[in-house]
C-alpha positions in Angstrom: -17.9 -17.6 -29.1 -18.8 -16.2 -25.4 -17.1 -16.6 -22.2 -18.2 -16.0 -18.5 -16.2 -12.7 -16.8 -16.3 -14.2 -13.6 -14.6 -17.3 -14.5 -11.9 -14.9 -16.1 -11.4 -13.0 -13.4 -11.5 -15.8 -11.0 -8.8 -17.6 -13.0 -7.1 -14.5 -13.3 -6.9 -14.1 -9.4 -5.7 -17.5 -8.9 -2.8 -16.8 -11.8 -1.9 -13.4 -9.9 -1.7 -15.6 -6.2 0.4 -18.4 -8.0 2.9 -15.7 -9.3 2.6 -13.5 -6.1 3.5 -16.3 -3.7 1.3 -17.3 -0.7 4.0 -16.3 2.3 6.4 -13.5 2.8 9.3 -16.1 2.5 8.5 -16.8 -0.9 7.6 -13.3 -1.8 11.2 -12.0 -2.5 11.6 -14.5 -5.3 10.3 -13.3 -9.1 10.8 -15.6 -11.8 12.8 -14.9 -14.5 10.6 -12.9 -17.3 8.2 -11.2 -14.5 8.4 -8.2 -12.1 6.9 -7.5 -8.8 4.7 -4.4 -8.2 2.9 -3.2 -5.4 -1.1 -2.4 -6.0 -3.3 -0.4 -3.9 -4.6 3.2 -2.7 -4.1 2.8 0.8 -2.9 -0.4 1.8 -0.9 -2.1 -1.1 -0.5 -5.7 -2.1 2.4 -7.5 -3.9 1.6 -9.0 -7.3 4.2 -10.6 -9.7 3.5 -10.2 -13.4 5.0 -11.0 -16.7 7.5 -8.4 -18.0 5.2 -8.4 -21.4 2.4 -6.4 -19.6 4.6 -3.7 -19.3 4.5 -3.1 -23.0 0.7 -2.6 -23.3 -0.8 0.5 -23.6 -3.3 0.1 -20.7 -0.4 -1.0 -18.4 1.7 1.9 -19.6 -0.9 4.1 -18.5 -0.9 2.7 -15.0 3.1 2.9 -15.2 2.5 6.7 -16.1 0.2 7.4 -13.1 2.5 5.8 -10.7 5.2 8.0 -12.2 3.0 11.1 -11.6 2.4 10.1 -8.0 5.8 8.8 -7.2 8.3 9.9 -9.7 11.0 7.6 -9.2 11.0 7.3 -5.5 8.8 4.3 -4.6 7.8 4.4 -1.2 7.5 0.3 -1.2 11.1 -0.1 -2.5 10.0 -1.6 -5.9 7.6 -0.3 -8.5 4.3 1.1 -6.7 1.1 1.5 -8.9 -1.7 3.5 -7.2 -4.7 2.1 -8.5 -7.2 0.1 -6.7 -6.8 -3.8 -6.5 -9.9 -4.9 -8.1 -9.3 -2.6 -11.0 -5.2 -4.0 -11.5 -7.1 -7.4 -11.3 -9.4 -6.6 -14.1 -6.6 -5.3 -16.4 -4.2 -7.8 -15.9 -7.2 -10.4 -16.5 -7.6 -8.9 -20.0 -3.8 -8.4 -20.3 -3.4 -12.3 -19.9 -6.2 -13.0 -22.2 -5.1 -10.8 -25.0 -1.4 -12.3 -24.9 -2.8 -15.6 -24.7 -4.4 -15.3 -28.1 -1.2 -13.6 -29.8 0.7 -16.8 -29.0 
């Protein structure tokens, strides 16, 4: 059984946009069971992801990198992940698929 990667990436972008909110007024609200993270190298964008992602080895790798770069002093006031936005979207797309199959 195959799937089209562009379709998976597009659906994950829609999921992340849904979770991250479309306006700054809504951006302060984080649904229960989720966490807000700021992603990017120079300019950072806010995403809201399920807490379950935090336990995945690939996401833990990003968290370790964030700890190396920022320690526990995150300049955005929230968890900041220093990676390219496309790489983050790609990873969360895979995690979404992986966790969906575990249910």
